[in-house]
N, C-alpha and C positions, 0 to 999 in steps of 0.2 A: 030382231036384234038377239043374238044368244047372250046369254049369262058371261061367258068369255068375252064376248065383245065389248059388253059393258064394263068388266073389268079391266080390259087392256086400255079402253077410253079413259077410266078413272086413274089408272096408273100413268098414263101418258100426261094427263093434265098436272098431276102432282110433280113429276119428275122434270117437266117443262115450266113449272113456274119457277122464277127464282126469289130472292129474298124482297120483301115489301112491308108496307105497313100491314098489322095485323087485321085490321078492319077490311082492308082491300082482299086479303086473301080468304076473309071468312066465306064469301059465297062459294069458293072451291071446295072447302070442307063440308058446308051445309049440303051441297050437290053430291058429294061423293058419299055421305052419310045417309042421304035420302035414297039414292039409286041403289045402294049395295051395302046395308049396315055390316053384315058379316066381313065382307071385303074390306071395308074401311077399318075395322077394329084389328084385323090381321096387318093391314097395312101401316096402322099405328105401331104396331108392336115391331114390325120390320124396320120401320123408318126410325124408331128409337135408337136402335143398334146401329143402321147403315145410313141414316141420312146426315145431311151437313148443314141444312138451314135451320137455325134454332127456333124461328118463328113457326114452321110447320108443327115441330114438337110440343110447343105451346099451345096450337091450336088444336092438335089431336087430342090433348088433355081436356082442354076446354069443351069440345064438342063430344066428346065420350061422356064426359061427366054431366053433361046436361042433356043427355041422350034420352029418349022414351024407354029404351030397352035397359032392364037391369044388368043384363048380361054384359052390355056395353060401358054401363057405368062402372062395373068392377073392373074390366080393363083399364078405364080412365082412372080408377082409384089407384090401382097398383102402378102404372105409369107415372103419375104425379109424385110417387114417393122417390124416385128416381132423379128428379129435377133440382137443380140448385135453387136457393130461395127467391132470387129475382125473376126466375122463369116461373115457379109457382105463383108469384104476386103478380105477373104479365098475364096467365091463365085465368087467375081469379078475377082481375079487373076486366078482361075480354069477356067471361061469361056474364058477368054482372052489367057492361056497358053496350056490347054489341048483340050478344045472344039474348039478353034481357032475362037470364034465369039463373039462380042460384039455390039449386034444390038441397035438400039434408046431406044426400050422399056427398055433394062438394065439400059441404063444411067438416062433414065426416072424415074426408080424405086429408084436409088441411090440416084439421085438428090431431090426426095420427100422425102426420107428419112433423107437426111442431111438438108433440109429446116425445117422439122418437129422437129428435135434437136436443131436447131438454133432459132425456136419460144420460146423455153422453156431454157432459159439461164442456169438454175442451172442444168437440164439434160445434156445440152451439156457440160458444164463445168466438170461434173461427167464423162462422156464418154471421154472427152479429157484427165482428170487425169489418166483414164485406159487403154486408147486406143488411145494415142495421134499419134503415128506413123502410125495406121492403119487409122484413119480419114484424116491424111495429104495423103496418099496414096490414098483415094478415091477421094480427091478433085483434086488432081493433075494429076493422071492418066486418069481420066474421063474429065479433064478439066472444071470441074465445078467451077464457081468463088465463092469464100466463101464470106459469109455476113461480115460485118465489125467486129463483135465480133470474128467470127472464124478466121478472117484474123489475129487479134491482138493476139489471145490465142494460135493458132497453128504455124502460119507463121513468125509474127513479134515478137514472144516471148515476147510480152508486155500485159500481162493479166491484165484486168481492175482491178482498186482497189477495194480491200474487196473480190475478186473472190477466189475461192478455190485455183486456180492455183498461184494467186499472194500472198495467204497465205501459200502457200508450200515454196515459196522463203523466206518467212518471218520465216518459221519453220526451213528451213534450217540454217538461220543465228543465230536462238536464240540458247541461251545456259542455261537458266534457265529450269529445268523440269517442272515446274509448268506452266509455258507459253508455252511449247512445247505440254503438255498434253491439255491444254485449245484449242490451235489452232486444234489440231488433232480431239477433239471432236466436236467443233464447225463447222469445215469444212468438217467434215467426210471424212478425208483423208484417202485413203486405205491402208492396213498394209503392202503391198508390196512398196508402193510409199514412206510411212512415213519411213519405216526401210531404205530405201536409201538415206533418206535426214538428218537422224539423227546419230551420232556418237555414242553416248552412249545410251542404253535402260535402264532406270531407272524405278523402281517399279512403280511410278505414271505413266509414259508414256507408261508402259506395260498394266497397265488397260485401259489407254485412247484407246491404239490400239485394244485391245479385245472389248471394246465397240463399236467400229465403224466396226468390221468384220462382215462379213455375214457367216451363218452357213457353206457355201463351203469352205470361206477362213480359219475358225477356223479349220475344218477337214484337211484341206491341209497343214497347217502349225502346227500341232499339236507336231511334234517332235521340232520345233524351240520355241513353246511356253513352252516346257518341260525344254529344254535346258536353257531358260532365267529366269525359277523358278516360273513358272505360276502355277504349282501345288504344290509349296511349302507353299503357303499360304492359309489357308481354303477359306477365302474370294475371292481371285482371282481364285482359281479353282471354285468356285461357278458361277463365271461368264463365264468362260470357258464353264462350263456343262450347262449353261443356253442356250448359243449358240447351242451346241450340240442339246440338246432338241428341239430346234427349226427347226434342220433340218428335223423333221418328216414331216412338211407340206411345205417344200420349193420345189418348182419344178425344181429350178436351181442345185440342189444338186444331184449328181451323186448316185444311189442307194447303189452301193457297195464301194464307197468311204471310208465308215467309216471302214470297215472290212480290207481294204487293209491299212488304217492308223493304225491300232492295229497291223498289221504284221510288220510294219516299227519303232514303238517306244513302249517302256515299260510303260505302263500305269498301274495305281492301280486298284483294283477290282471293285471299285463304278464307274470310267469312263468307264471301259471296259464293265460293265453291261449296262450301259447308251447307248454306242455306238452300242451294239449288240441291244437293244430295238428298237433304231431308223432305224437300218436297217431292223429289222423284220417288223415295222409299215409301212415303206415304201415298202417293199415287197409286203406287205397285200394290198396295196392300187393298185398295178399294175395288180394283177390278182387273181382269185380263182380257183384252180385246182380241178375239181370235178370227174375226172376219175381214177379209181384204177391206181396207177402208181408205177413201180420199177426202182431204179437206180442200174447199173451193173458198178462196177469201176474196170478196170483192174489193178491188182498189180503185174503183171509179171514184169520180167527185164527191167530197164531203164524206169517204168512208174511210177518214183516220180511225176513228174509234174502232172499225171492223179489223183494221191492221192490228192494233193493239189487244183486242181480245184474241185474234189469230195466233199472236205470239203464246199467250198463255194456254190455248186448246191445242196448239201442236206440240208443246212442250209435254203436256199432259198425256195427249194420245200417243205420242211417239214412244213414250216411256215404258207403255203396255201393250203395243201393236208392232209386230214385226213386218207386216205388209201395210205399209202407210205411205202415202204420197201426199204433197201439198201443191196445190196450183193457184195462182194468183190470176185475177183477169179483170179486165175493162172490156173494150171490145175485142181484143185479144185476150190471149193466155199465155202464160208461161210458168215453168216449175220453179218451186222454192226449196232450197235443199240446204240442210243444217250439218254442221261437221259434229253429229253427235245429238243426243236427246235432251241435253241440258237446257234450261230456261236462257241461259246465256247464249247458247249455240243459236237459239231460234231468234234471240235478239239480232244477234249479228246477220242471220240471213235474211231478215227482214229490213235491215239497217238502210238500203237504198231504195226501198218500195215507199213511193208517194202516191196519196190519192189523188186521182186524175183520169178524165177520160169518161166515155159511156159506159153503158153495161149490157154485156150478153152473159147471162147466168149460164146459158147452154154451151158457151165456149169452151171451158175445161172439159164437160163431159164429151163434147164431141173430139176433142183432142185425145181422151183416153180411149174412144171408140176407133180412131184412126190408128192409134198404136195397139189396139188389141189388146188394152189392158184390162183385166178382170178385177172388179170391185163388188162387193156385196152391201157397202152403204157408204153414201155421202153426209158429209156435213158442209153445209154453205153458210157462211157468216156473209149477210148481206142486208139491205133495207128492202130488198125485192121490188127495186125500181127499174125494172128490166126494159130496157128500150131499143136494143140493138139485136138483130140476127146473128148467129142462131138462138131461137127462144129454147128455154128449158125444155118444156114439153115435146118439142120437136126433137131435140138433141136426144132427150130419154128415149123417144120411140126408135129413133135410128140405133141406139146403143143396144135396146132389146132386140131388133132385128139382126144385129151383128153379132153380138155375144151371147144370145139366147138368155139373159138373164136382166132381170129389173132390179136395182139395188133400193134398198129402203133409203129414205132422204130425210136428215135432220136439218132443219133451218135454224139458225140463230140470229133472230131478228134484231138487227143494230140500228138504230134511228128511226124506227117505224116500220110500218107494212104497206104494201100495194095491194088493193083490192083485186084488181085485173089479174095479177099475177097469181094471186091466190085461187082466183075463179079459175083460170087455165089450169091450175094444178089439180083442182077437183074435177074439172070437165073431163080431164084425160086420165083421171084415176092414178095420179102418181102418189105411191105410198110415203106419206110423210106427217112428221111431227113439228110443229112450229114452238121454238123456245124464244120467249119474249125478253132479251137482254134488257135489264133497266139500269145497268151500270154498277150491279153490285158484283164485282169478280169474285167474291168468296163463294158465290153460287155455282159456280163454272163445275166443280167436281159433281155436283148432280147429273151432269151430262154422262158421266161414266157408266154408271148401271144402264142407262139408257142405249149406251153404245155397247155394251159388253157382252149382253146377253144374244144367243143365237135367234130367238124370236122374243116378243112381248108375252107370248102365251106361256114360255118357260119361265119368264121372270114372274108371271102371276102366279105360277105353281110355286115358285120359291116364297113369294109373300104369303100365300095361304099355307104352307108348310111350317112357317113360324108359330108355335105354340101361344095362345093367349094366356098371360099371365093372369094369376089368380091367388088369392090369399090362402094362406093354409088353413085347414079346417081346424 
C-alpha cells in the first residue's frame, strides 16, 4: 500500500466519522497518528479551519500534545491557543483520562494560554463569565498559579469593582428593568448567564439580551426567545433576524444549527426563509460540487430516519451542485424533485414519502442506467438491508457496461449496517466510503468536502499544502 493510499484511508476515516463521545473517537486519532504522523499533523491544521465537528478539534490537540514527536507537540501547542476555554479543558481531560499522559509541553501550552488571557483583562473576564468552571479546572488540575486578577475572579469570588463579573452580582440584585437592561448591554453579559441572574424577563431586558447575543446563541435559543415574546413585536423580531443574518459569516456557527432550530420551534414564514438562506450561504462557503451527483434514499420499512436525513443532505448538496438528482427507492424507485434548493423546498418534496416496502438498493442505479444518465458519484442513505433484486453490485456492473463509468459511492448508514451487503461491495470492488450516521445532524456538513473534490488524492494534496503552525522565533 502506497503512502497516498494510507493517507486517503486516514482522510476517509475522519470525514466519515460523525460527532460522538471523545473516548469513542480516540482510537481513530491514535490510528491516524501511528500510521502517518506527518499527514495527521497537516490534517489537524486543515481541520482546525475547515472542520465542523468540535470533538475532532479537541482530539487533534490532545493527541498532538501527547505525541512522541516534538514537531507534532509544537503543532498541538499552537492549535490549543485558538480554542475556547471549554475545549481546552476537554482536551486536557481527555489527555489525562483516556490517553493517560500529561507531558510538560501540554502544561506549557495551557499555561501560555492562560497567561495570554490574563494579559487582557476584558478577554479574561468574558471567558470567566462563560467558562468559569473550565478555567478553574485548568488552573487547579495542572497546578498553574493564577495571577492576582484570576485569583480574585475565579477562586476568591471577589471580582474587581466595575468588571463584568462584579456587575453580574449587581444585576442579580437589581429590580429595575431599565437598570438590568443597562448592565446587560454595557457589560455584554451573555444570555444564559443573565437569564440565570434575573427572575423576570421584561420587554426592555429581552431587547438587551438579544443585543448581546451572538448569532449562534440566537439560533440556539430561538425557542426560548419565541416563548418570551420576541416575535410578537416587529421591532424586537427585526433585532432577532439581524442576528440570524449575521450567522452567514460567523465561523463559530454550526452550519446545520439553523435547520435543526426550525425543526424544534414553529417560526413564521419570513424567519424560516431567512434561516434557510443563512444555511444555504454557509453551505456554499464550505465547498462546490462539480461532479454529476445522485442521491438515493431508502424508503423501505423502518427507514423514517433515512428520509429525515435525506431532506438535509438534499438541501445541502442541491445548493452547491448544478447536476444533481434524487431518487427514493424500496423495491421500486421514483424521482424526488423540489421547487428550489431551500430546505423548505425539500421538506415539501419529501412530504408524502413514507417508509414502507422491501429494499432494492440497485433499483435507482438501474433506472439511471436505463435513462443513460451520467453520474460520477452516488450518495446512498440506507441501513444496507438489501433483500430484493436488482442488487447494487449487479446494477453497478450493468451501469459501468452501459455508461463506461463507475461512480464513487458514499453510503450514509442509518439504523445499522448489513455485513452481507458490505461483503458484496468489497467482493465486487465497488469504490465506497461508509459514513455511520449516529443521529447527529450537525455533523452532516462533513460530507461536503468528501463529495466536493474530484478525487481523494487531490483532497490529500490540499491537506498537505496547509502549513503547520509554529511559534515565532
